[in-house]
C-alpha positions as CSV (number, residue, x, y, z in Angstrom):
1,M,135.7,108.7,101.2
2,N,133.0,108.9,103.8
3,S,133.9,107.0,107.0
4,R,130.5,105.3,106.7
5,D,131.7,103.6,103.4
6,K,134.6,101.9,105.3
7,R,132.2,99.9,107.5
8,P,132.0,96.2,106.4
9,R,128.7,95.4,104.8
10,P,126.7,92.8,106.6
11,E,127.0,89.3,105.1
12,R,124.0,88.5,103.0
13,R,122.0,85.7,104.5
14,P,121.7,82.8,102.0
15,H,118.2,81.9,100.8
16,T,116.7,78.9,102.3
17,E,115.4,76.1,100.1
18,R,111.8,77.3,100.7
19,E,112.7,80.9,99.8
20,R,114.4,79.8,96.6
21,S,111.5,77.6,95.7
22,E,109.0,80.4,96.3
23,R,111.1,82.9,94.3
24,Q,111.2,80.5,91.4
25,Q,107.5,79.9,91.6
26,R,106.8,83.6,91.7
27,S,109.0,84.3,88.7
28,D,107.4,81.5,86.7
29,N,104.1,83.2,87.3
30,I,105.0,86.7,86.0
31,Q,105.4,88.2,82.5
32,F,107.2,91.4,82.2
33,G,107.9,93.8,79.3
34,V,105.4,95.4,76.9
35,S,105.4,92.6,74.3
36,P,105.1,89.6,76.6
37,V,102.4,91.3,78.7
38,L,100.4,92.2,75.5
39,E,100.7,88.6,74.3
40,A,99.4,87.3,77.6
41,L,96.5,89.6,77.5
42,R,95.6,88.7,73.9
43,A,96.2,85.0,74.1
44,D,94.1,84.3,77.2
45,P,93.0,87.3,79.3
46,R,91.2,85.0,81.8
47,R,94.6,83.8,83.0
48,V,95.9,87.3,83.8
49,D,95.1,88.1,87.4
50,R,96.4,91.7,87.5
51,V,98.8,94.1,85.9
52,M,101.3,96.5,87.5
53,I,102.5,99.6,85.6
54,A,105.4,101.8,86.7
55,Q,104.5,105.4,87.6
56,G,105.8,107.8,84.9
57,A,105.9,105.1,82.2
58,K,105.1,106.4,78.7
59,E,101.4,106.2,78.0
60,N,101.8,105.6,74.3
61,R,103.7,102.4,74.8
62,L,101.3,101.1,77.4
63,S,98.0,102.3,76.1
64,K,97.3,98.9,74.5
65,V,98.0,97.2,77.7
66,I,95.6,99.5,79.6
67,D,92.9,99.2,76.9
68,L,93.1,95.4,77.1
69,C,92.9,95.4,80.9
70,R,89.8,97.6,80.8
71,A,88.2,95.6,78.1
72,N,88.6,92.4,80.1
73,S,88.0,93.8,83.5
74,I,91.6,93.0,84.7
75,P,92.7,95.1,87.6
76,F,95.8,97.3,87.0
77,T,97.7,99.5,89.3
78,R,100.3,102.2,89.1
79,V,103.3,101.6,91.4
80,A,106.8,102.9,91.9
81,R,109.4,101.4,89.5
82,E,111.2,99.9,92.5
83,A,108.1,97.8,93.3
84,L,108.4,96.2,89.8
85,A,112.1,95.5,90.1
86,K,111.6,93.0,93.0
87,Y,109.5,90.7,90.9
88,A,111.9,90.5,87.9
89,D,115.3,88.9,87.5
90,R,118.2,91.2,88.3
91,G,119.1,93.4,85.4
92,A,116.0,92.5,83.4
93,N,114.4,95.1,81.2
94,V,110.9,95.3,82.8
95,Q,109.9,98.2,80.5
96,G,107.5,99.6,83.1
97,V,105.0,96.8,83.1
98,L,104.4,93.2,84.4
99,A,101.5,90.9,84.6
100,F,100.7,88.1,87.1
101,V,99.5,85.1,85.1
102,S,97.9,82.0,86.6
103,P,99.3,78.6,85.8
104,A,95.7,77.3,85.2
105,Q,92.8,78.7,83.2
106,Y,89.8,80.2,85.0
107,S,86.3,79.0,84.1
108,D,83.4,81.3,83.5
109,V,81.0,81.8,86.3
110,D,78.1,80.7,84.1
111,E,80.1,77.5,83.3
112,V,80.3,76.7,87.0
113,L,76.6,77.2,87.5
114,E,75.5,75.4,84.4
115,N,77.6,72.3,85.2
116,A,76.4,72.2,88.8
117,G,73.5,69.8,88.3
118,D,70.2,69.7,90.1
119,T,71.5,70.2,93.6
120,P,74.5,72.5,93.4
121,L,77.2,72.7,96.1
122,I,79.4,75.6,95.3
123,V,82.2,77.3,97.4
124,V,82.6,81.1,97.3
125,L,85.6,82.7,98.9
126,D,85.4,86.3,100.2
127,G,89.0,87.6,100.3
128,V,91.1,84.5,101.0
129,E,94.6,85.8,100.3
130,D,96.9,83.1,101.5
131,P,97.9,80.8,98.6
132,R,98.4,77.7,100.7
133,N,95.0,78.1,102.2
134,F,93.5,78.6,98.8
135,G,95.2,75.5,97.4
136,A,94.1,73.4,100.4
137,I,90.5,74.6,99.9
138,I,90.6,73.6,96.3
139,R,92.0,70.1,97.3
140,T,89.3,69.7,100.0
141,A,86.5,70.9,97.7
142,E,87.5,68.5,94.9
143,C,87.6,65.6,97.3
144,A,84.2,66.6,98.7
145,G,82.6,66.7,95.2
146,V,82.0,70.4,95.1
147,D,80.8,71.7,91.7
148,G,83.1,74.7,91.6
149,I,84.7,77.6,93.4
150,V,84.1,81.3,92.8
151,I,86.5,84.1,94.0
152,P,86.4,87.9,93.6
153,D,88.9,89.4,91.1
154,R,90.1,91.8,93.8
155,R,91.4,91.3,97.4
156,S,91.9,87.6,96.7
157,V,94.8,85.3,95.8
158,G,94.5,83.9,92.2
159,L,95.6,80.6,90.7
160,T,99.3,81.0,91.4
161,D,101.9,78.2,91.2
162,I,101.9,78.0,95.0
163,V,98.2,77.5,95.0
164,A,98.5,74.8,92.3
165,K,101.1,73.0,94.3
166,A,99.1,73.2,97.5
167,S,96.1,71.8,95.7
168,A,98.0,68.6,95.1
169,G,96.6,68.3,91.5
170,A,93.0,69.1,92.4
171,I,93.3,72.4,90.4
172,E,93.1,70.3,87.3
173,H,89.8,68.8,88.2
174,L,87.8,71.6,89.7
175,N,86.4,74.7,88.0
176,V,87.5,78.0,89.5
177,A,85.9,81.2,88.3
178,K,86.3,84.9,89.1
179,T,83.5,87.4,89.6
180,Q,83.9,91.2,89.4
181,N,81.1,91.8,92.0
182,L,80.7,89.2,94.8
183,N,77.4,90.7,96.1
184,R,75.9,90.7,92.6
185,F,76.9,87.1,92.2
186,I,75.2,86.2,95.5
187,E,72.0,87.8,94.1
188,D,72.4,85.7,91.0
189,L,72.7,82.6,93.1
190,K,69.5,83.4,94.9
191,K,67.7,83.9,91.6
192,R,68.7,80.4,90.7
193,D,67.2,79.1,94.0
194,I,70.6,78.3,95.5
195,W,70.8,79.0,99.2
196,V,73.6,81.2,100.3
197,V,75.2,80.0,103.5
198,G,77.8,82.2,105.1
199,T,80.2,81.4,108.0
200,S,80.6,83.5,111.1
201,V,81.8,82.9,114.7
202,D,78.8,85.0,115.8
203,A,76.2,82.9,114.1
204,S,73.5,81.2,116.2
205,M,73.1,78.1,114.0
206,S,75.7,75.3,113.9
207,Y,76.9,74.2,110.5
208,D,75.4,70.7,111.0
209,E,71.9,72.1,111.7
210,W,71.7,73.4,108.2
211,D,70.0,71.2,105.6
212,W,72.8,70.7,103.1
213,T,70.7,68.5,100.8
214,R,69.3,71.8,99.5
215,P,71.1,73.6,96.6
216,S,73.7,75.5,98.5
217,A,76.6,77.9,98.2
218,L,79.1,78.0,101.1
219,I,80.7,81.4,101.6
220,L,84.0,81.4,103.5
221,G,85.7,84.6,104.6
222,G,89.3,85.6,104.6
223,E,91.9,84.7,107.2
224,G,91.4,86.6,110.5
225,R,88.7,89.0,109.1
226,G,85.9,86.7,108.1
227,L,83.2,87.8,105.7
228,H,82.9,91.4,104.7
229,R,79.9,93.1,106.3
230,L,77.8,93.4,103.1
231,V,78.5,89.9,102.0
232,A,77.4,88.6,105.5
233,E,74.2,90.7,105.3
234,N,73.4,89.2,101.8
235,C,73.7,85.6,103.0
236,D,70.4,83.7,103.5
237,V,71.8,82.2,106.7
238,L,75.0,82.3,108.8
239,V,76.4,79.1,110.4
240,K,79.3,78.4,112.7
241,I,81.5,75.6,113.8
242,P,81.3,75.3,117.6
243,M,84.6,75.6,119.3
244,Y,85.4,73.6,122.5
245,G,88.9,74.8,123.2
246,K,90.4,78.2,124.1
247,I,90.8,79.4,120.5
248,D,87.6,80.7,118.9
249,S,88.1,79.8,115.2
250,L,89.7,77.4,112.7
251,N,92.0,78.0,109.8
252,V,89.7,78.7,106.8
253,S,90.9,75.6,104.8
254,V,90.2,73.4,107.8
255,A,86.8,74.9,108.3
256,S,86.0,74.3,104.6
257,G,86.7,70.6,105.2
258,V,84.6,70.3,108.3
259,I,81.6,71.9,106.6
260,L,81.9,70.4,103.1
261,F,82.1,66.8,104.4
262,E,79.1,67.4,106.6
263,A,77.3,68.5,103.5
264,R,78.5,65.4,101.7
265,R,77.4,63.2,104.7
266,Q,73.9,64.6,104.7
267,R,73.6,64.2,100.9
268,K,74.8,60.6,101.1
269,A,72.3,59.8,103.9
270,N,69.5,61.5,102.0
271,S,70.2,59.5,98.9
272,G,70.1,56.2,100.7
273,V,73.5,55.2,99.2
274,E,75.7,53.2,101.6
């Protein structure tokens, strides 16, 4: 026996309540195995956020999965088998494939736009990846009377169980849609005469100087990075929230609340409703 094998193994740290909760939420949000994944893709492909396929998995068994992903524009990636194992229960037969399935159904982008009324107020998220931030934004947007939220289908957290919990039930009352191409969607907004208002710490205009009584789409960037360059360039205008302390930016979910309730204040004042 190798002397290295005689050393006592370090005691495994017990999971905290939060870790156990997140592990359960993550497992509830995943389908693994060829048949369950195929069923999820056939039953409601809009609820499938992405699919992971093990490298070296037999193509003939997974060809239908790949075909359905491509037909429905669902991202799929090839990963090492070890990467799949961490998402499934110990000893489970993953069969080389798993799917991340949202607990709530996505709306169509057209559905969000068509139901927005005469003066739309829409939130667009450019790469928000933290599920608690996303859930808080959904909650804030619903409370502010936003017409819907649109997210990209890549580089963005989807409607996971953690997002649903953080939304405090708002996820049931607000349309959330995915778009394959964020910049193309921005162009579509402009064609519908909806002003595209991005956020940037470098903007010259304060958020409360913009006329939010106009049809508007608020574009919020991801944590720490902000808007992607091309997205920022495609906005009609960029606004900022002035900072008066030593930190130069707010958490994205807090920023959404500041701006959206300013938009609601302006619209209320313009309508003359007390």
